[in-house]
C-alpha positions as CSV (number, residue, x, y, z in Angstrom):
1,M,-20.9,-44.2,-3.3
2,N,-20.1,-40.4,-2.7
3,W,-20.7,-38.1,0.2
4,D,-20.7,-34.4,-0.1
5,N,-18.7,-34.0,3.2
6,N,-19.3,-29.6,3.6
7,N,-21.0,-28.7,6.8
8,K,-22.4,-32.7,6.9
9,D,-21.5,-36.1,8.2
10,P,-22.4,-39.2,6.8
11,W,-25.6,-39.5,7.5
12,G,-26.9,-36.2,5.6
13,N,-26.8,-33.9,9.0
14,N,-25.2,-30.7,9.9
15,N,-22.1,-30.7,11.5
16,D,-23.4,-28.4,14.3
17,A,-25.1,-30.9,15.9
18,P,-25.5,-31.3,19.4
19,D,-22.2,-33.3,20.9
20,F,-21.8,-36.5,22.5
21,D,-22.8,-35.5,25.9
22,E,-25.3,-33.9,24.7
23,L,-26.5,-37.1,22.8
24,M,-26.4,-39.5,25.4
25,K,-28.9,-37.4,27.7
26,K,-31.1,-37.0,25.4
27,F,-31.2,-40.9,25.0
28,S,-31.3,-41.1,28.7
29,S,-34.0,-38.7,28.9
30,I,-36.5,-41.2,26.2
31,L,-35.8,-44.3,27.3
32,G,-34.2,-44.0,31.2
33,R,-36.7,-44.5,34.1
34,K,-35.5,-43.3,37.5
35,K,-35.8,-45.8,40.2
36,P,-37.3,-44.8,43.7
37,S,-34.5,-45.3,46.0
38,S,-35.3,-48.4,48.9
39,N,-36.2,-46.0,51.3
40,G,-39.3,-44.7,49.0
41,S,-37.9,-41.1,49.2
42,G,-37.7,-39.1,46.1
43,G,-35.5,-36.7,47.7
44,D,-33.2,-39.1,48.6
45,G,-33.1,-41.1,45.2
46,N,-32.6,-37.3,43.3
47,K,-29.5,-36.9,45.4
48,R,-28.2,-40.5,45.2
49,G,-28.5,-40.7,41.4
50,F,-30.2,-43.3,39.4
51,K,-29.8,-46.7,38.0
52,L,-29.2,-48.0,34.4
53,S,-32.4,-50.6,32.9
54,P,-31.6,-53.3,30.6
55,S,-33.0,-51.1,28.2
56,R,-31.2,-48.3,28.6
57,I,-27.4,-50.7,28.5
58,L,-29.0,-52.3,25.4
59,M,-29.2,-48.6,23.5
60,Y,-25.7,-46.8,24.5
61,G,-24.5,-50.8,23.5
62,L,-26.3,-50.9,20.4
63,F,-25.0,-46.9,20.0
64,G,-21.4,-47.9,20.2
65,F,-22.3,-50.8,17.9
66,L,-22.9,-48.1,15.1
67,I,-20.2,-45.9,16.1
68,I,-18.1,-48.9,15.5
69,Y,-19.4,-50.1,12.5
70,A,-19.4,-46.6,11.2
71,S,-16.0,-46.5,11.4
72,Q,-15.6,-49.7,10.0
73,S,-17.6,-48.6,7.1
74,I,-16.3,-45.2,6.0
75,Y,-13.3,-45.0,4.0
76,Q,-11.4,-42.4,2.3
77,L,-9.5,-43.0,-1.1
78,D,-6.7,-40.3,-2.3
79,A,-6.8,-38.9,-6.2
80,S,-4.7,-41.7,-7.2
81,E,-6.8,-44.8,-5.7
82,R,-10.0,-46.7,-6.8
83,A,-12.4,-49.2,-5.3
84,V,-13.8,-52.1,-6.3
85,I,-16.8,-53.3,-4.2
86,L,-18.3,-56.9,-4.5
87,R,-21.6,-57.3,-2.1
88,L,-22.2,-61.1,-1.4
89,G,-19.5,-61.9,-3.9
90,E,-20.9,-60.2,-6.8
91,F,-19.6,-56.9,-8.5
92,Y,-21.6,-53.8,-6.5
93,E,-20.1,-50.4,-8.2
94,E,-16.4,-49.0,-8.4
95,Q,-15.6,-45.8,-6.4
96,D,-13.6,-43.6,-6.7
97,E,-11.5,-41.1,-4.8
98,G,-12.8,-38.9,-1.6
99,L,-15.2,-39.8,0.8
100,N,-16.8,-43.8,0.8
101,F,-18.7,-46.3,2.4
102,R,-19.1,-49.9,2.5
103,L,-21.3,-52.5,4.5
104,A,-18.4,-53.5,6.4
105,G,-18.9,-57.8,6.8
106,I,-21.2,-57.9,3.8
107,D,-19.2,-56.1,1.2
108,E,-15.5,-56.7,0.1
109,R,-13.5,-53.8,-1.0
110,Y,-10.0,-53.9,-3.3
111,I,-8.4,-50.8,-3.0
112,E,-5.6,-50.2,-6.2
113,N,-3.5,-47.4,-7.2
114,V,-4.4,-46.9,-11.0
115,S,-2.0,-44.6,-11.9
116,L,0.8,-46.2,-10.9
117,T,3.2,-47.5,-14.0
118,R,4.6,-50.9,-12.6
119,R,7.1,-52.1,-13.8
120,Y,8.3,-55.9,-14.6
121,T,11.7,-57.6,-16.0
122,Q,12.2,-61.1,-17.0
123,T,15.0,-63.5,-19.0
124,N,14.3,-65.9,-21.0
125,S,16.0,-68.5,-23.4
126,M,14.8,-68.2,-26.9
127,L,14.9,-70.1,-30.3
128,T,15.6,-67.1,-33.2
129,K,14.4,-67.9,-36.8
130,D,17.6,-69.2,-37.6
131,E,17.5,-72.1,-35.3
132,N,20.4,-70.5,-32.5
133,I,19.7,-69.9,-29.2
134,V,19.7,-66.6,-27.6
135,D,19.4,-65.4,-23.7
136,V,16.7,-61.6,-24.1
137,T,15.9,-59.8,-21.3
138,V,12.8,-57.8,-21.7
139,S,11.6,-55.5,-19.2
140,V,7.7,-53.5,-19.3
141,Q,6.1,-50.8,-18.1
142,Y,2.0,-51.1,-17.2
143,R,-0.2,-49.5,-15.5
144,I,-3.7,-50.6,-14.1
145,A,-6.7,-49.3,-17.2
146,N,-10.1,-51.1,-15.7
147,L,-10.0,-51.8,-12.2
148,K,-13.1,-53.9,-12.2
149,D,-11.3,-56.2,-14.8
150,F,-8.4,-56.2,-13.0
151,V,-9.9,-57.5,-9.9
152,L,-12.7,-59.9,-11.2
153,N,-11.9,-61.4,-14.8
154,V,-8.4,-63.0,-13.6
155,K,-7.5,-64.9,-11.0
156,D,-3.6,-64.1,-11.0
157,P,-3.3,-61.0,-12.8
158,E,0.0,-60.2,-12.8
159,G,0.5,-63.2,-13.4
160,S,-1.1,-63.8,-16.6
161,L,1.6,-60.6,-18.2
162,R,4.4,-63.3,-17.3
163,N,3.1,-65.5,-19.0
164,A,1.9,-63.1,-21.7
165,I,5.3,-61.5,-22.1
166,E,6.9,-64.8,-22.5
167,S,4.4,-65.7,-25.4
168,A,4.7,-62.6,-27.3
169,L,9.1,-62.9,-26.9
170,R,8.9,-66.1,-28.2
171,H,6.9,-65.4,-31.0
172,V,8.6,-62.1,-32.3
173,V,12.0,-63.7,-31.4
174,G,11.6,-66.7,-33.4
175,D,10.2,-64.4,-36.8
176,N,14.0,-62.4,-36.4
177,T,17.2,-64.6,-37.0
178,L,20.0,-64.2,-34.5
179,D,22.1,-61.1,-36.3
180,T,18.5,-59.2,-36.0
181,T,18.1,-60.0,-32.6
182,L,21.6,-59.2,-31.0
183,T,21.8,-56.2,-33.3
184,V,19.8,-53.8,-35.1
185,G,16.6,-55.7,-34.4
186,R,15.9,-55.0,-31.0
187,E,13.8,-51.7,-31.3
188,N,11.5,-53.2,-33.9
189,I,11.4,-56.5,-31.7
190,A,10.1,-54.9,-29.2
191,Q,7.5,-52.7,-30.6
192,E,6.3,-56.0,-32.4
193,V,6.4,-57.7,-29.0
194,Q,4.4,-54.6,-27.3
195,T,1.8,-55.2,-29.9
196,R,1.1,-58.7,-29.2
197,L,1.5,-58.5,-25.4
198,Q,-1.7,-55.9,-25.6
199,S,-3.5,-58.0,-28.0
200,Y,-3.0,-60.8,-25.4
201,L,-4.4,-59.0,-22.4
202,D,-7.4,-57.5,-24.1
203,I,-8.1,-61.3,-24.7
204,Y,-7.7,-62.3,-21.4
205,Q,-9.6,-58.4,-20.0
206,T,-6.9,-58.3,-17.5
207,G,-7.4,-54.7,-17.0
208,L,-3.9,-53.9,-17.9
209,I,-2.5,-51.3,-20.6
210,V,0.9,-51.7,-21.8
211,Q,2.6,-48.3,-21.3
212,Q,6.1,-49.4,-22.6
213,V,8.7,-53.0,-23.6
214,N,12.1,-52.3,-24.0
215,I,14.9,-55.4,-24.9
216,E,17.3,-54.5,-22.5
217,K,20.4,-57.0,-23.3
218,T,20.3,-59.9,-26.0
219,D,23.1,-62.6,-25.5
220,P,24.5,-65.5,-26.9
221,P,24.3,-68.6,-24.8
222,P,27.5,-68.7,-22.1
223,A,29.2,-71.5,-24.8
224,V,29.3,-70.0,-27.2
225,K,29.8,-66.2,-26.2
226,D,33.6,-66.3,-27.0
227,A,33.0,-67.5,-30.7
228,F,29.9,-65.1,-31.2
229,D,32.4,-62.1,-29.7
230,D,34.9,-62.6,-32.6
231,V,32.1,-62.6,-35.3
232,V,30.4,-59.5,-33.8
233,A,34.4,-58.0,-33.9
234,A,34.8,-59.5,-37.8
235,R,31.9,-57.9,-38.3
236,E,33.2,-54.3,-37.2
237,D,35.9,-55.1,-38.3
238,K,34.3,-55.8,-42.0
239,E,32.4,-52.5,-41.5
240,R,35.1,-50.6,-40.3
241,L,37.4,-51.0,-43.7
242,Q,34.2,-50.4,-45.6
243,N,33.6,-46.7,-44.3
244,E,37.4,-46.5,-44.3
245,A,37.3,-47.2,-48.1
246,E,34.0,-45.3,-48.9
247,R,35.9,-42.3,-47.6
248,Y,39.4,-43.3,-49.2
249,A,36.6,-43.3,-52.5
250,L,35.1,-40.1,-51.7
251,S,38.5,-38.5,-51.4
252,I,40.2,-39.8,-54.7
253,V,37.4,-40.1,-57.6
254,P,37.1,-36.6,-57.2
255,E,41.2,-35.9,-57.3
256,A,41.1,-38.3,-60.3
257,R,38.5,-36.5,-62.2
258,G,40.5,-33.1,-61.6
259,Q,43.7,-34.5,-62.9
260,A,42.0,-36.3,-65.9
261,Q,39.6,-32.9,-66.7
262,A,43.7,-31.1,-66.5
263,R,45.0,-33.5,-68.8
264,I,41.8,-32.8,-71.6
265,R,42.4,-29.5,-70.8
266,D,46.7,-29.5,-71.9
267,A,45.7,-32.4,-74.7
268,E,43.3,-29.7,-76.0
269,A,45.8,-26.5,-75.4
270,Y,48.6,-28.8,-77.4
271,K,46.5,-29.7,-80.3
272,L,45.6,-26.2,-80.5
273,A,49.4,-25.0,-80.5
274,V,50.7,-27.9,-82.6
275,V,47.9,-26.7,-85.5
276,A,48.5,-23.4,-85.1
277,N,52.5,-24.0,-85.4
278,A,52.0,-26.2,-88.5
279,E,49.6,-23.6,-90.1
280,G,52.3,-20.8,-89.4
281,E,54.7,-23.4,-91.0
282,V,52.7,-23.8,-93.9
283,D,52.1,-20.0,-94.2
284,R,56.1,-19.3,-93.9
285,F,57.0,-22.1,-96.2
286,N,54.8,-20.2,-99.0
287,K,56.4,-17.7,-98.6
288,L,59.9,-18.9,-98.9
289,L,58.2,-20.4,-102.0
290,E,57.2,-17.2,-103.5
291,E,60.6,-15.8,-102.5
292,Y,62.2,-18.9,-104.2
293,K,60.6,-18.3,-107.2
294,K,61.5,-15.1,-107.7
295,A,65.4,-15.4,-106.2
296,P,65.8,-19.2,-106.3
297,E,69.7,-19.3,-105.7
298,V,70.1,-16.0,-102.9
299,T,67.1,-18.1,-101.3
300,R,69.0,-21.3,-101.3
301,D,71.7,-19.8,-100.0
302,R,69.7,-18.1,-97.2
303,L,67.7,-21.1,-96.7
304,Y,71.8,-23.2,-96.2
305,L,73.3,-20.6,-94.0
306,D,69.8,-20.3,-91.9
307,A,70.6,-23.9,-91.5
308,L,73.9,-23.6,-90.8
309,Q,73.7,-21.0,-87.9
310,S,71.0,-22.9,-86.3
311,V,73.1,-26.2,-86.3
312,L,76.3,-24.5,-84.8
313,S,74.7,-22.3,-82.5
314,N,73.5,-25.1,-80.6
315,S,77.2,-27.1,-80.8
316,T,79.6,-26.7,-78.5
317,K,82.4,-28.2,-80.5
318,V,83.3,-28.0,-84.0
319,M,85.6,-29.7,-85.7
320,V,87.8,-27.5,-88.7
321,D,89.0,-29.2,-92.0
322,V,92.2,-28.1,-93.1
323,E,92.5,-27.6,-96.9
324,G,95.0,-29.8,-98.5
325,G,96.2,-31.6,-95.0
326,N,95.3,-34.5,-92.8
327,N,95.0,-32.9,-89.7
328,L,91.5,-31.4,-88.5
329,L,91.5,-28.4,-86.1
330,Y,89.3,-28.9,-82.8
331,L,87.3,-26.2,-81.3
332,P,86.3,-26.2,-77.9
333,L,83.6,-24.0,-77.7
334,D,82.4,-24.9,-74.3
335,K,85.5,-25.0,-72.7
336,I,86.0,-21.5,-73.9
337,M,83.0,-20.4,-73.0
338,E,83.7,-21.3,-69.8
339,E,87.1,-20.2,-69.1
340,N,85.8,-16.1,-70.7
341,K,83.0,-17.1,-68.1
342,K,85.3,-17.4,-65.1
343,K,87.7,-14.8,-66.4
344,G,84.9,-12.2,-66.3
345,D,83.8,-13.0,-62.5
346,D,87.7,-12.8,-61.4
347,N,87.7,-9.5,-63.4
348,E,84.6,-8.4,-61.1
């Protein structure tokens, strides 16, 4: 129950009411009575003051009790706080921020910060789908979404949260292999754990909402950690070699394709050259044939001389047979040409 405290006290009165001394005087004038002095002189009694009657003492005590009780019953809630009030053990109301009231000694009050994000971390050994053991560290961020459920439905909401985390984690890890849990499947495992954990909390009506689940660490048991590290190193080497092979393939395949295209073009050019050369030889032979038909002897001698010139122009040694003798004349044309070249250089 909230009060608007602008210019009013908790009982709805304006703040310009008389102060405490004036209020006490009014109570004294209403309920208190003067007693005459022992000598019966009213004037002397006024001078010596008056004595408090039992009813007046009772009223003072009651008034002080009300003030103390009001101070215990009125309290302030911050913007992030909410309170649940139980009256005689039963839910009465949920109070928001601001000035609030409860019956002290009768109502039970539970105050919680509903905007605070809380964090819980735990580590458990889990059995994977392929019957391997893995140590999983999970952290959960959560907050209170329904304060009434948080206070009333579960005796230990955060203890229920811990049990629900372990149950959800064991279920999800049990559906995944060791390799998936330790490497690429951690993000998917965290999402599945969050979904399953929230469903458990909703079934229990704990009033908690899960904001985020993180798989902080997944490790094999210490007894097999060295062997597992070797497996991980081998897997990394395999991936590295595969990547290198893929990079080499990406570089060598285009080069091979380029070379193949170049050879194909060279072959096509050679084909065209051979065909053109053959066609040219055919044309030349046909023309020679026509000339040969016109003058066979002349054409034959011309062909002989052309063939002899072609052979001798490519030869560096000439053997001359002397008619009527047994000796051969050897002409080393290559050496003669070299000597002539040297002489020409020296003359220069």
